[in-house]
C-alpha positions as CSV (number, residue, x, y, z in Angstrom):
1,M,-137.3,-53.3,-116.3
2,G,-133.1,-52.8,-115.4
3,K,-132.4,-51.3,-112.7
4,I,-130.6,-47.7,-114.1
5,P,-126.9,-47.2,-112.2
6,P,-125.9,-44.2,-110.3
7,E,-123.4,-43.3,-113.0
8,Y,-126.2,-43.0,-115.3
9,G,-124.9,-39.9,-117.1
10,Q,-122.2,-42.3,-118.6
11,F,-124.6,-45.2,-118.7
12,A,-127.0,-43.2,-120.9
13,A,-124.1,-42.2,-123.5
14,V,-123.1,-46.0,-123.6
15,L,-126.5,-47.2,-124.4
16,G,-126.7,-44.0,-126.8
17,E,-123.6,-45.3,-128.8
18,I,-125.2,-48.8,-128.5
19,Y,-127.9,-48.4,-130.6
20,D,-126.2,-45.7,-132.9
21,A,-123.7,-49.2,-133.6
22,A,-126.9,-51.2,-134.3
23,L,-127.8,-49.1,-137.2
24,D,-124.7,-47.8,-138.2
25,P,-121.6,-50.4,-138.7
26,S,-118.9,-48.3,-138.8
27,R,-119.7,-46.8,-135.2
28,W,-118.8,-50.8,-133.9
29,Q,-114.7,-49.7,-133.5
30,A,-115.9,-46.2,-131.6
31,L,-118.7,-48.5,-128.9
32,T,-115.5,-51.3,-128.4
33,E,-113.1,-48.0,-128.0
34,R,-115.9,-46.5,-125.3
35,L,-116.5,-49.8,-123.6
36,A,-112.6,-50.4,-123.6
37,H,-112.5,-47.3,-121.4
38,L,-114.9,-47.8,-118.9
39,F,-113.8,-51.4,-118.3
40,D,-109.9,-49.9,-118.2
41,G,-108.5,-52.8,-120.4
42,V,-108.1,-53.6,-124.0
43,G,-111.5,-54.8,-125.7
44,V,-112.3,-57.4,-128.4
45,L,-115.8,-58.0,-130.4
46,F,-114.9,-61.0,-132.0
47,A,-116.8,-64.5,-133.3
48,Q,-115.3,-68.4,-132.9
49,D,-116.4,-71.4,-134.1
50,S,-115.9,-73.7,-131.1
51,R,-115.6,-76.5,-133.1
52,S,-112.3,-75.1,-135.1
53,P,-109.2,-72.5,-134.3
54,A,-111.7,-70.4,-136.9
55,A,-112.1,-66.8,-135.6
56,T,-113.1,-63.8,-136.8
57,V,-112.5,-60.2,-135.1
58,F,-114.8,-57.7,-135.9
59,S,-113.8,-54.3,-134.0
60,T,-110.9,-54.1,-131.2
61,A,-109.1,-51.6,-129.0
62,G,-106.0,-51.5,-127.2
63,I,-104.8,-54.4,-129.1
64,D,-101.8,-54.6,-131.7
65,A,-103.1,-55.6,-135.5
66,G,-99.7,-58.0,-135.1
67,F,-101.2,-59.8,-132.1
68,L,-104.8,-60.0,-134.1
69,D,-103.1,-61.7,-136.8
70,S,-101.5,-64.3,-135.0
71,Y,-104.7,-65.1,-132.9
72,I,-106.4,-65.7,-136.1
73,A,-103.5,-67.6,-137.4
74,H,-102.8,-70.3,-134.3
75,Y,-103.6,-68.4,-130.9
76,A,-107.3,-69.0,-131.4
77,G,-107.2,-73.0,-131.0
78,V,-105.2,-72.7,-128.4
79,N,-107.2,-70.3,-126.2
80,I,-108.1,-72.7,-122.8
81,W,-111.0,-69.7,-122.1
82,T,-112.9,-70.3,-125.6
83,P,-114.6,-74.5,-125.0
84,A,-116.0,-73.3,-121.4
85,V,-116.8,-69.6,-122.7
86,A,-118.5,-72.2,-125.6
87,A,-120.6,-74.2,-123.8
88,L,-122.1,-71.0,-121.4
89,P,-125.9,-69.9,-122.1
90,V,-126.0,-66.8,-124.2
91,G,-126.2,-63.8,-122.1
92,A,-123.3,-64.8,-119.5
93,V,-121.2,-62.7,-118.0
94,V,-117.6,-64.5,-116.8
95,T,-114.2,-64.1,-115.5
96,N,-111.4,-65.9,-116.7
97,D,-111.2,-67.8,-112.7
98,D,-114.9,-68.7,-114.1
99,V,-113.6,-70.4,-117.3
100,A,-110.3,-72.5,-116.3
101,E,-108.4,-73.2,-113.0
102,R,-105.5,-70.2,-112.3
103,R,-102.9,-73.2,-112.0
104,R,-104.0,-74.8,-115.7
105,F,-103.9,-70.9,-117.1
106,E,-100.9,-70.0,-115.7
107,R,-99.0,-72.7,-117.6
108,S,-100.5,-72.5,-120.7
109,E,-99.3,-71.6,-124.3
110,W,-102.2,-69.0,-123.9
111,R,-101.2,-67.1,-121.2
112,N,-97.5,-67.3,-121.5
113,D,-96.9,-66.6,-125.6
114,W,-100.5,-64.6,-126.5
115,L,-101.3,-62.4,-123.0
116,R,-98.4,-62.1,-120.9
117,P,-96.1,-60.3,-123.8
118,Q,-98.8,-57.9,-124.0
119,D,-98.8,-57.4,-120.3
120,L,-102.3,-59.1,-120.5
121,Y,-103.9,-61.5,-117.7
122,H,-107.4,-60.8,-116.2
123,G,-109.9,-61.6,-119.3
124,T,-113.8,-61.2,-118.7
125,A,-116.3,-62.4,-121.3
126,C,-119.6,-61.6,-122.6
127,V,-121.6,-64.2,-124.9
128,L,-123.4,-62.2,-126.8
129,G,-125.1,-65.1,-129.3
130,K,-124.4,-68.5,-130.5
131,A,-125.3,-70.1,-134.2
132,D,-123.6,-73.7,-135.4
133,G,-121.3,-73.7,-132.9
134,V,-120.3,-69.6,-133.6
135,V,-120.3,-67.8,-130.3
136,T,-120.2,-64.3,-130.7
137,E,-118.2,-62.8,-128.0
138,F,-117.4,-59.0,-125.6
139,S,-114.6,-59.2,-124.2
140,I,-112.3,-57.2,-121.9
141,M,-108.2,-58.0,-121.0
142,R,-106.5,-56.4,-118.4
143,P,-103.5,-56.4,-117.1
144,E,-102.4,-58.5,-114.2
145,K,-101.6,-55.7,-111.5
146,A,-104.9,-53.6,-112.2
147,G,-106.7,-56.3,-110.9
148,V,-110.3,-58.3,-111.5
149,M,-113.2,-56.3,-112.2
150,S,-114.9,-54.6,-109.5
151,P,-118.4,-55.7,-108.2
152,E,-119.6,-52.2,-109.6
153,Q,-117.7,-52.8,-113.1
154,L,-119.3,-56.1,-113.4
155,D,-122.9,-55.3,-112.6
156,M,-122.4,-52.6,-114.9
157,L,-121.3,-55.0,-118.2
158,R,-124.6,-57.3,-116.9
159,L,-126.7,-54.3,-117.3
160,L,-125.5,-53.4,-120.9
161,V,-125.0,-56.9,-121.9
162,P,-128.9,-57.2,-123.3
163,H,-128.5,-54.1,-125.2
164,L,-125.4,-55.5,-127.2
165,Q,-127.4,-58.0,-127.8
166,R,-130.0,-56.5,-128.8
167,A,-127.8,-54.2,-130.9
168,I,-126.1,-57.3,-132.9
169,R,-129.6,-58.6,-133.5
170,V,-130.6,-55.5,-134.9
171,H,-127.2,-55.0,-137.3
172,Q,-127.7,-59.0,-138.3
173,E,-131.1,-58.5,-139.5
174,L,-130.8,-55.3,-141.3
175,S,-127.6,-56.5,-142.8
176,T,-129.5,-59.4,-143.6
177,A,-132.3,-57.5,-145.0
178,R,-129.9,-55.1,-147.1
179,V,-127.3,-57.2,-148.3
180,G,-127.2,-56.6,-152.4
181,L,-128.8,-53.0,-152.2
182,H,-126.8,-50.1,-153.3
183,G,-126.5,-48.4,-150.7
184,A,-128.5,-46.9,-148.1
185,L,-130.0,-44.4,-149.6
186,A,-133.4,-45.8,-149.9
187,G,-132.8,-47.0,-146.5
188,F,-135.4,-48.9,-145.1
189,E,-138.3,-48.6,-147.9
190,R,-136.2,-50.7,-149.8
191,L,-135.8,-53.7,-147.1
192,A,-137.6,-56.9,-148.0
193,T,-137.9,-57.3,-144.4
194,A,-141.2,-55.8,-142.6
195,A,-139.8,-52.3,-141.0
196,L,-142.2,-50.4,-138.8
197,I,-141.1,-46.8,-136.4
198,V,-143.3,-46.9,-134.0
199,D,-144.0,-44.5,-130.8
200,Q,-143.9,-45.2,-127.3
201,A,-148.1,-45.8,-127.3
202,A,-147.3,-48.2,-130.4
203,R,-148.3,-45.7,-132.8
204,V,-147.1,-46.6,-136.2
205,L,-145.2,-43.8,-137.8
206,F,-143.2,-45.5,-140.2
207,A,-144.0,-48.6,-142.5
208,N,-141.8,-49.8,-145.5
209,A,-143.6,-51.7,-148.4
210,A,-143.1,-54.8,-146.9
211,A,-144.6,-53.9,-143.5
212,E,-147.7,-52.2,-145.0
213,Q,-148.1,-55.7,-147.2
214,L,-147.8,-57.6,-144.1
215,L,-150.6,-55.3,-142.3
216,R,-152.8,-55.5,-145.1
217,G,-152.8,-59.4,-144.6
218,N,-154.1,-58.7,-140.7
219,D,-152.4,-61.8,-139.8
220,G,-150.3,-62.3,-136.8
221,L,-149.5,-58.5,-137.0
222,R,-152.3,-54.9,-138.2
223,G,-152.8,-51.8,-137.9
224,G,-155.3,-51.0,-135.5
225,R,-157.5,-47.5,-134.4
226,N,-155.6,-44.9,-133.8
227,G,-153.1,-46.4,-136.3
228,V,-151.7,-48.6,-133.5
229,L,-149.6,-51.6,-133.9
230,R,-151.5,-54.6,-132.7
231,A,-151.0,-58.6,-132.6
232,G,-153.3,-61.3,-133.5
233,T,-154.3,-61.4,-129.7
234,P,-155.0,-59.0,-126.5
235,P,-152.1,-60.9,-124.6
236,V,-149.9,-60.8,-127.4
237,T,-150.6,-57.2,-127.8
238,E,-150.3,-56.6,-124.5
239,R,-146.7,-58.1,-124.5
240,L,-145.8,-56.4,-127.4
241,H,-146.9,-52.7,-126.6
242,A,-144.7,-53.7,-123.3
243,L,-142.1,-54.2,-125.4
244,I,-142.5,-51.2,-127.4
245,A,-142.8,-49.0,-124.5
246,G,-139.5,-50.6,-122.6
247,A,-137.8,-50.3,-125.8
248,A,-138.9,-46.9,-126.5
249,R,-137.9,-45.5,-123.2
250,T,-134.3,-46.3,-123.9
251,A,-134.5,-44.8,-127.1
252,G,-135.0,-41.7,-125.3
253,L,-132.2,-42.4,-122.5
254,R,-135.1,-42.8,-120.5
255,G,-134.7,-46.4,-119.2
256,A,-132.4,-49.4,-119.7
257,D,-134.7,-51.8,-121.7
258,P,-133.7,-53.4,-124.4
259,G,-136.8,-54.8,-126.2
260,G,-136.7,-58.5,-127.1
261,T,-138.6,-61.0,-129.4
262,L,-141.6,-62.0,-129.6
263,P,-143.5,-64.6,-131.6
264,L,-146.6,-63.4,-133.1
265,P,-149.5,-66.2,-133.9
266,R,-150.8,-66.0,-137.2
267,R,-154.5,-67.9,-138.6
268,E,-151.6,-70.4,-141.1
269,G,-148.0,-71.4,-140.6
270,R,-145.5,-70.5,-138.3
271,P,-145.4,-67.3,-136.2
272,L,-143.9,-64.1,-137.8
273,V,-141.3,-63.4,-135.3
274,A,-140.9,-59.4,-134.5
275,L,-137.5,-58.2,-132.9
276,V,-138.1,-54.7,-130.9
277,S,-135.5,-52.4,-130.3
278,P,-134.5,-49.4,-129.2
279,L,-134.4,-46.8,-132.0
280,R,-132.1,-43.6,-131.6
281,T,-133.8,-40.9,-133.6
282,E,-132.6,-37.2,-134.3
283,P,-134.6,-33.7,-132.2
284,A,-137.2,-32.8,-133.9
285,G,-136.5,-29.3,-134.3
286,L,-136.0,-28.0,-131.2
287,G,-137.6,-30.6,-129.1
288,F,-136.5,-33.9,-127.5
289,A,-135.5,-36.7,-129.7
290,P,-139.1,-38.7,-129.9
291,L,-139.3,-42.2,-128.3
292,A,-139.6,-44.3,-130.8
293,A,-138.6,-48.6,-131.2
294,L,-137.9,-50.1,-134.2
295,V,-140.2,-53.5,-135.1
296,L,-138.5,-56.0,-137.4
297,A,-141.1,-58.2,-138.3
298,R,-140.1,-61.8,-140.4
299,D,-142.1,-64.4,-141.8
300,P,-139.7,-68.1,-141.0
301,D,-141.5,-69.9,-143.9
302,R,-140.1,-67.6,-146.6
303,A,-136.4,-66.9,-147.2
304,P,-135.3,-63.1,-147.1
305,A,-133.8,-62.6,-150.9
306,V,-130.1,-61.7,-151.9
307,D,-130.3,-59.4,-155.1
308,T,-128.3,-61.8,-156.8
309,E,-127.8,-59.0,-159.9
310,A,-126.3,-56.7,-156.8
311,L,-123.9,-59.6,-156.3
312,R,-122.7,-59.9,-159.7
313,A,-122.7,-56.4,-159.9
314,L,-120.8,-56.0,-157.2
315,Y,-118.3,-58.5,-157.1
316,G,-118.5,-59.7,-161.2
317,L,-120.1,-62.8,-160.1
318,T,-121.6,-64.9,-163.2
319,R,-125.4,-65.9,-162.6
320,A,-125.3,-69.5,-161.8
321,E,-122.1,-68.4,-159.4
322,A,-124.4,-65.7,-157.6
323,A,-127.4,-68.0,-157.5
324,V,-125.5,-70.6,-155.7
325,V,-124.0,-67.7,-153.4
326,A,-127.4,-66.5,-152.4
327,E,-128.6,-70.3,-152.1
328,L,-125.5,-70.7,-149.5
329,A,-126.2,-67.9,-147.5
330,N,-130.4,-68.7,-147.2
331,G,-128.6,-71.8,-144.8
332,C,-128.1,-74.4,-148.3
333,S,-125.5,-76.6,-148.1
334,A,-123.3,-77.3,-151.0
335,E,-125.2,-81.0,-151.5
336,A,-128.6,-79.0,-151.1
337,I,-127.7,-76.6,-154.2
338,A,-126.8,-79.3,-156.4
339,A,-129.9,-81.9,-155.3
340,R,-132.1,-78.8,-155.7
341,G,-130.7,-77.7,-159.2
342,D,-129.3,-78.9,-162.3
343,N,-125.7,-79.1,-161.5
344,S,-123.8,-81.6,-160.1
345,I,-122.0,-81.0,-156.6
346,E,-118.8,-80.9,-158.5
347,T,-120.0,-77.4,-160.4
348,V,-121.6,-75.8,-157.5
349,R,-118.1,-76.5,-155.9
350,T,-116.2,-75.0,-158.5
351,H,-118.7,-72.3,-158.0
352,L,-118.4,-71.7,-155.0
353,K,-114.7,-71.8,-155.2
354,R,-114.7,-68.9,-158.4
355,S,-117.0,-67.1,-156.4
356,M,-114.5,-67.1,-152.7
357,A,-111.8,-66.1,-154.9
358,K,-113.4,-63.7,-157.0
359,M,-114.9,-61.7,-153.2
360,G,-111.6,-62.3,-151.4
361,V,-112.3,-65.1,-148.9
362,G,-110.9,-68.6,-147.9
363,R,-113.6,-70.4,-146.4
364,Q,-117.2,-70.8,-146.8
365,A,-118.1,-69.4,-143.5
366,E,-116.2,-66.4,-144.5
367,L,-118.2,-66.1,-147.9
368,V,-121.4,-66.4,-146.0
369,A,-120.3,-64.0,-143.3
370,L,-119.4,-61.5,-146.3
371,V,-123.2,-61.5,-147.9
372,L,-124.8,-61.6,-144.7
373,R,-122.3,-60.2,-142.2
374,N,-123.2,-63.0,-140.1
375,G,-126.9,-62.3,-139.5
376,G,-127.9,-65.6,-141.8
377,P,-131.6,-66.5,-141.6
378,G,-131.4,-70.5,-141.3
379,G,-134.1,-72.7,-141.4
380,F,-134.9,-71.8,-145.7
381,C,-133.5,-75.7,-146.1
382,D,-133.7,-78.8,-144.7
383,R,-131.0,-79.4,-142.3
384,N,-130.2,-83.0,-143.2
385,D,-129.5,-82.2,-146.4
């Protein structure tokens, strides 16, 4: 269990905002502003393709829109911090002195033409995720006179990073599952992903239809006596319960465990993948908010469904265009889509070009990001295609 810092009240408030943002994407901006203020700088949550200059900015605090536009248009390609950060493991927290020699940094176009006009110098980057060459980062940048972060601030940031990672994973899982759904009125009940809300003792408080079907199958995950969630073997059950207990304590602002990911072996096929996360809940009546955790269970042998009818309704796609977009979002290349269907590669590319125009994006990666909010399932097509 992570050590709770002395500034517990402030830390607990930030934790609450992190897990609120996981379930409500509109809260990422407020969270970014909170973190920028906490660490005395400007903040940005973004993803960058380490193989090209492409970058997508999700939320910022303290950065002028004009500078953001120039970063996406040009400076993402000359940011000398990017290659070194991209090579780091997920969870790493580094300063600019860790990733670039000071003299080279001082002479760079990145320093002199983008950072200097904003009176920015010191940077601290957190690697929150990596997939297919795309690195998701949260960065804090500060003026030269402000100096580097103090050891206490770096310790605080390192303690928050696992929670930011978990929140992003939950956000991506839910975004993937919610693609094409008309609003969130039906919430978890309409998700294709198995979603369970459990208390600190792993008792099931809620299971959506997909989860109930999974539990009835009694293969990899089941509801035991007294409604307690159990895995297929006692050792895996013990690990699952430990993740749930830690995540539930964090949800009640009584701990600092971010939850985790756990494979759940089955009788046949690849293991289920369970993602356990703190779940912020409202107080029940006049009492305290219950200690609860969210468990998302996915079958890696099944691709999550993308609602093609909703894509058609939302973006005016034809049936053929929506089918191609859905397959692309499920991890298939244009060549693989053509090979699996009756269309030529030229026809598939035409459908993609028209779909991107209707959806207001310029690249296939942006199209997938729009559909899946960067939470692509992966692994559902042969990667040799």
